[in-house]
N, C-alpha and C positions, 0 to 999 in steps of 0.2 A: 435621391429618392430610392427607397428600399422596398421590395415587394413584401407582402404579408407572409408569403411562403418563406422568404429569407429570414424574416424575424422569428418565425416559429422554428425554423430549422436551427437557428443559432441559440434558441432559448434552452434553459435547463430541461432535462428529461421530464421532470415533474410537471413543468409548465406545458410541455407538449401533450402529455397525457390528459391534463385538465382541459386543454383546448379541445381535443378530440372528443372526450367524454361529454363536453358541454354542448355538442352539436346534436340536433335532432336527426332522425333518420333521413328526412327530406333534405336537410342541409348537407349531410354526408354524401348523398347521391348527387347533389348539385355542385359540390365543391370542385370536382375535376373540370367543370365547365365555367368556373368563375375566373376568367383569364386575368382580370384586374388584380386578383389575389396572387396569381402565380407569375405574372409577367415581370420581365426585367425592364429597367427604365427605358431602354431604347426600343422596346416593343410596344410602347404606349404612345398614341398620337399626341403631338404637342398641342397646347391650348392656342387659341388665336384664330383669326380669320384667314386661313390658308386655302389654296386650291389644290396643291400637290404636296404630299408628304413622301419624302424619299428616305428609305431606310438603307443606309450603307453598312455593310458588315462583312466580316471574313467568312470563310466557309464554315458552315455549321453554327453561325452566330444566332440563329433563331429567326431569320428574316421571313422564311415561308410561313412559320407559325404566326408571326405578327401580321402578315398580310391576310391570312385566312381568318384570323380573329377580327381584323378590321372589317372584313366583309360581313362577319356576323353582327358587329355593332351597327353597321349600316342597314342590314336587312331585317333584323329581328325587332319585333315590338314587345310590349310588356307581357303578352301571351302568345302562344304559338300561331294563332290565326289572325292576330292584329298586325297591321302593316307597320313597318319601320320607316326609317328616313329614306331608304332607297328602294325603288321598285324594279328598275331595269339597270342591270350592271353588265360591264364588259370584263372578261377574264382573258388576259393576253399573255402569251409566252412566245418564245422564238419559234417554236413549232407547235402544231396541234397536239402531238403526242406528249410534249412536255407540259402543256396546259392541263391535259387530262390526267397524266400519271403523277405529276408533282403537285399542281395547284388544287386539283379536285380530289384525287384518290391517294395522294401521297400520305406518308405517316403524319405529316403536319398540315395536310391539306384540309379543304373545306369539310369534306365528309367526316374526317377524323375529329374535328373540333366542335361540330354541331351536336347539341343534345339530341337524343333519339326522337323526342317529340317535335323538334324543330329542324330535323335533317331534311334537306331537299331531295327530290326525286331526280334521277339522271335520265334524260331522254337522249340516248346515244345518237339516234338518227338525226336529231336537230342540234346536237352538241349544246345542250341546254340543261340548266339546273332550274328546278321549280320548287320553291319553298311552300310550306303549308299555308302561309299568308298571301300567296299569289306572286311574290317577288320572283323575278327571273334573272338568271345570269347566262349570257351567251359567251361561248369560247371562241377566240380568234387566234390566228397565227400571225406573228409579226412578219413572216415571209410574204404575206399577201396584203399590203397596205390598201390596195384598191378595193378589197372586200369590205373595208370599213367606210366606204362611201354609202351613205344612206342610213345605217343603224344609228340610233341615238340612245343615250343612257344618262343616268344621274349619278353613277359611281363607276369607278374603274380601278381594277387591280392589275398592274403590269409587273411581271417578274423577269429579272435579269435583263433589264433594258440595255445595259451597257454592252451586252454581247449580241444584240440584234444586228444583223447585217444591214437591214434597211431601217435603222432606228429613227433617223430623221423623218423620212416619209411616213412611217407608221405612226410616230408620235403626233405629227401634224394632223393626220386623219383622225386620230383619237380625240384630239382637242376640238375638232369641228363637231364630233359626235357627242362630246361631254357637255350637254346643253339642257338637260331636263331638270326640273325641280328648282327650288329657291337657291340652293347652294351646292352645285355638283362638285364632287371632289375625287381625287385620284390618290392611290397609294402605289408607290414604286418600290419594289424590293430588289436590290441588286448588289452584287459584289462590284466594287468600283473598278472601272477600267478607263483608260484615256480615250474617250469618244466625245465627239463634238456635241452629240445629242444630250449626253449626261451633263457635260459642262454648261451648256446653254440652259438646261433645265434648272440646275442648281443656282445659276446666276439670277434667276427671276425673283422679284420681291414677293411673289405669291407662293414661292416654294419654301418649305421648311424641311429640316432633315434631322435624323437621329443616326447615331453611329455606334458600332461596337465591334471589337475584335472577336475572333473565334473563342478565345479564353473566357469571354464574358458568359458563355453558355456551357462551360466545362462540366457542370453538374449533369448535363443531359447528353454528354458525348463520351465515347469510349476512351479510356486513358491511353490505349495503344494507338488510337488515331492521333491524339494530341502529341504523344511522344514522337510518332513517326514524322508528322508534318513539321514539328519544331526541329527535329534532327536534320531534315532534308532542306528546309526552306528558311529557317530563322536566319536573320541577318542578310537576306537577299532582297532585291527589289520585288521579285515575285512574291516573297513572303510578306513584305509590307503590304502588298496589294491583296493577296489571297488570305492571309492570316490576320493581319492587323486591320484589314478593311480600309486602308489608306488610299486616297485618290491621288495618284502620282501623275503629274502633268507632263506630257510630252510637249516639247516646245517646237514651234514651227521652224523648220530648217535644221533640226538637231542632227548632229553627226552620228549619234547613236540613239537607239530606241529601246524602251523597256522590254518589249517582246523579243527583240533581237538578242539582247543580253541574257534574257531568261533562257533562250535556247542554247546558250553557250556555257551553261553551268555544268560543273563536273565535281564529283566527290574525290576523285583521285587523279594523279598525273604520273606519267612515266619519269624515270630518272632523267634529269635534264643535263644537256651538254654543258650549259653555262647558266649561272644564276647571278643576277645583279640586284642591288638595292639602289634605288634612285631617290634623290632628295630635291625638293623645291623649297629652299629655305625662305622663311619670312623676312621681310625687310627690317622688322623690329621684333623684339621678344619681350612682351609684357602682357598683362591681362587685357584682352580685347583686341590684340593684334591678330593678323591672319595666321592660320595654321601652317605648320611645316608639313608639306606633302612628303610622305615616305611610303613608297610602294616597292614590293618585292615581286620579281618576275623571273621566269626561267624559259629556256628554249631547248627544244630537241632538234639538233641539226643532223638530219639523216637525208642524204641525197642532195639534189640541187635546192636552191633557196625556195622555190615554189612548194617544196615538200616540207619545209621547216614548220614546226608548230610551237607557238608560245603559250605559256600558262601564267596567269596573274595569280600569285600565290598568297599574297597578304597585303593589306593596307594598314599600316601602323601610324598613319598621320596623327599629329597631335598639336595642341597648343602648348607652348613652352614659356616658362618664366625666364629661363636663361638659355642662351645658345647651346651650352653644353648638354642641356636636357634632350634637345632633338638630336644632337650628335650621338649621344649615348644610346638613344632609342634606335638609331640607324645601325650603329655598330652591333648592338644586341641582335637586331634582325639579321645581320650578316652571319653572326655566329649560329643563330637558330636554324637558318635555311642553308647554311654552307655556301654563302655567296662568294663569287670570285672577285667582285669589284663593287666599289661604292662610286656612284655617279652623282654629281651635284651640279646644279645650275648655279652660276656665279655672277649673273647679271647684277644682282643687288648687293652681294656681299664681297665680290672680288676675292682677293687673297685671304680675307678674313674667314671665309667659309672653310677653306682647307686648314687654316690655323686652328680653328675651333675643333674640327674633326680630329686633328692630330694631337690635340690636348687629351683626347680620350684614348686614342690608339695611334701612336706615332708611326707604326709600321703598316697601317691599313693600306690595301690596294685601292688607290684613289684616282679618279679621273674627273676633271672639271669640264663642263660644257658651257658654251656661251650662246645665248639665243640671238641669232642674227635675223630671224623671221618672227612674225607675229604668232600668237598662240594658235590661231585658226590654221595658218599655213603649216605649222609644225604638227598639228593634230590630224590634218586631213590624210596624210599617208598612213597614219596609224589606224584611222577609221577604215581605210581601204583594206587593211589586213583583217579587220573584223568582218567586213562585207564578204571577204573571200573565205570566211570560216576558219582562219588560221590562228585564232587566239581563243583560248578558253579561260573561264574564271573559276577558281575554287569558290565554294559557297561562303557567304559571310562578308561580302564586299558591298553592302547596300549603300553606304555613304559615298563611296567612290562611284558606284553606278548611277546614283542620283545626280552627281555632278556631271558625269559623262552625258546624261540625257538632257542636260541644260547647256551643253556646248554646241553652238550653232555656227552656221556658215558666216554669220554676222558678228560673232563673238560670244562671250559667256553671258547667258541670260539669268543666271542665279545671283545670289548675294555674295559680296566679297570677291575673293580671288579663287579661281579653280585650281587650288594647290595640289589636290589629289590627282586631277587629270594631268597637270603639268608633269608631276613625278611619273605617272604612268607612261606618258609620251616619251620622256627621256629614257625610261627603262626599256621600252620596246624599240626605240630608235637604236639603242646600243646593242640590243640582242638580235634584231631582225633587219632593220633598214640599212644601217651602215655596213654590217658584214655582207649583206647581199650585194651592195654596190661594189665592194671589193672583189667579191666572187666573180661578178660579171665583167670586171675590168682587169684583164690579166696583168696590166702594168703595175697595179697596186695590190694584187692578190696576196703578195707575200708580206705586206705591211702589217 
C-alpha cells in the first residue's frame, strides 16, 4: 500500500501542479491534517477485530506520529463538537514528563497533529486533555502502576512500553481499566526490546502489529542523522533493534545478552600482540549444509593475564559449495588482518581439514584443535571473559552476536549449528584461555 503523498511525490511535475491547482482553499487548509493521505503503511491501523495494535519501529520511524493520529481517529467526530468513538482515554509513557513532552507537546504529538478547531485544551493541574466535543485524555506514568487502580477508559495510547521498568504490572492495570464502550482498543508505539511484557502482548490473538525500520521515514529525517546511525550501528545487534526495529529474542539461560554485547562495541582497537583466525568447518559442503564459522580475533597482552584484552575483529563465516572455498576465505582473512595463526576444529574433518587448507596455502601457520568437551562447556569460560569486560567487538558482527545470544546453559537454542560461536570460542581460547593457563603454571610457561 502506498500513501497518496508518495504517489503525488513520485508523479511528473505537471501532474503535481495540476493536483495542487485543483484543490479548493478549504482543501489546501485541510490537507496537512489528512493523515490517511500522508501516512506510511505501518502508520495506519490494520483492519479487523483487534484489541491492541502494536507499532514496532526503529528510531524515527514515525511511531509517535502514528500514535497521536490514532488518538485523533478515536476522539474526533465528523464536526468539532460531535463526539467520536472514544470519550475517555489514557495516555501512558514511562514518566509523566515523557508523556507530556513527547506524546502531547512533541513535534509529532497530539497538539501538533490536531487541526486548530479540534485541538484539545491542556489542564496542567489535572494532567488532562479536553477536546471541544467533550472527550478527555488523562496522562499516566508507567512508574506508578497503582495509580491506575480505579480509572477507566475506552481507548489507550502507550508509548515505549518495551522500556517501562514496571511494564508487566502497569500493563495489567491498564487492561483492567480498558473497559468502557462497545469495543475498547489500545495502541502501543515502541522500539522493540526483549521484555516479557512485549513478548506476551505480541503472542495474544487479539494483538495485531505493524513494523517499519528507521529508513521507512527517511523523507522526514535529517540525512546527517541517517548517515551517523548507519555508520555507528549498522550490522550490530543494537542496530537491528534500534534502526531496523527488529525484536531480538533473548533466550532463557543465555550465556550472552544483547544489552551486554551492545555495551562492548568499539570502533577502533589497539595494535594486537597476536591475531588468529579460527575455523569451525562444516561436516559437508553443499547447498543447504551448515555454514563454516570463520572468526578473526586479536589480543593485547600487557601485564598479567587479568589485564589482557581481546578484540573480535571480523566474522567472515560463509556457506561453501566446496571445501576450498571456506579455506580460501580463511586464508584471505589471515592476510587482511595480519593473523599469526589459523586455528581449526577437526572433530568432523580430521586430517582432511588441514589438507584442504594446505591446498590453498602450503606454508600457512596452522594448528588443529579437537573438542573433548561439549559446546556449552567450551563456551562458558569464554562467556566469563565477557562478563569481566575483557572482550570487545568491532561493529558489524550482528549475525555472530545473534548466535551468541541463543547459546544457553542447556545448549544452542537457535536453528542449525552455532558455527560462528564455535569459531569465536576457539579463537578466544587460543588467544586468552590457554596462554593464561601457561602463564599461571611455571612448569609449562615456556612451552
